[in-house]
N, C-alpha and C positions, 0 to 999 in steps of 0.2 A: 112391692111388690111391683109390676109397673102396670099403668092402665092398658086401657085402649088405644088411648091416641099419643101415647111415647113408651117402645120397646128399645130398650138397648140391643140393640145386631152387633156381635165382635168387638170385641175393647167400645172405643172410644165414638161408633158408630150408630148413628142414632135412629130411629125410624121414626115416624110421626103420621100422625093422621085426621083429614082434617073432611071439614065440609066447607065448597064451595061455586063460586059462580065463574061456567068458564061464557066470554063473550067473542061468538065470531063473528067477524066485522070482510063483510065483501063487499069488494072496489073495484075500482081499473090499471092500472098501470101509469095511463094518463093522468089520474084523478087527479086536481093541483090542488091547495090554498094557500093561497096570496103565496102564488109563483109557485112556491116547493111541491116537490111530491108530496101527496094525502100520506100517505103510510108513513110516509121520515115526518111528516110531521105531529101525528096521529102517534104517535112510536115516542119521540122527541116532548108531547104533552100528558101521555100514562106515564111518564119517569118522575118528570113534574108535576106531576097530581101527586106521586109515590105508590105511584099497584108497581104488585110483586115481579113480574117480570111483561114481555109481552114477544112474539115472532111473530116475524111474516115468512109466510111465504105466496113464492110469484108459481103461479099455474101456468105449467105448459099446451094447455087448453082448457076451452067453458066456454059458454054462454049462460044468458041470464037473461032478462022482463026482454027483450028487444030481437031474442032467438038467431041473431051474430055468435056465428064461432069465429071465436077470437083462437088462438094458436100460434105453437113454431114455426111448423111448417115452414121448411123450405119454400114449399109451393104457395101457401098464401099468410108473410109473416107479419105476424101483427107487432100492431104497436100497443094492441090496447090488451092484455095478457091477466086475467086475475090473479087480483091480488087477494091474500085470507094473512087477518091478526088476529094472531088467538093470544085471549088475555084468560088467566083465572085466579080470582086473591076475592078477600070476604064479601059477602052480599051488600053490605053499605059501603065500601074502595066502589065497590057498580057498580052501588043508584047513585053514587056521587060523581060522578063521571060521567054518567050518560049525556045530562044534560044537557056539557060540554060537546057529547058528538053528535048530540040532535041539531047540534051550532055548525056544525065540518063539515057535516057529510049530506051536501044534494042527496046522490046516486047511488045506493048502494042495498046491498040489504044486510042486521045484524040478527043473530043467532044467538037465544042464549041458553041453557040449561044448569041445573044442580049437578056441579062431583063431586062426585070424592079424590080429595088430594093424599095421595102422600110421600108426604119426602123423608129422603135421605142426608144425611149430612153425615161430615167425621166431625167439625166445629161442633161440639153442644154447647159453647158459649153463642151462636150466633142463631139469632131466633128470628125470624122473618113472618110476617103480614099474615100470609093462610091459615099459617098453622097454630091453633094455640099451642 
């Protein structure tokens, strides 16, 4: 009998569920750290720290603390579009990298929420860090 955390679906495909933390990091495209785009530095740091994964999104329009609208509009082409980095991993892994983020982010916003992870995998021998 399969548990709630792991169910076989169609042959060798597995569906696993777990609770994790979703971290959203809002920064600007022009933000830099040691001469490199900040978003790239953050992604490389997360990978080096063994975080399960991260995705970077580039916004087409947005505004922040100073209420200046950044946009891709041809009439007002911005060089500082909004960047969103999403990271989902176990709470202990997020807790471990949070101080490193505090050191490198000078201006931005981080949100954090508990989420349910539903992980589909056809390779049942591959275990990820976010699904028990």
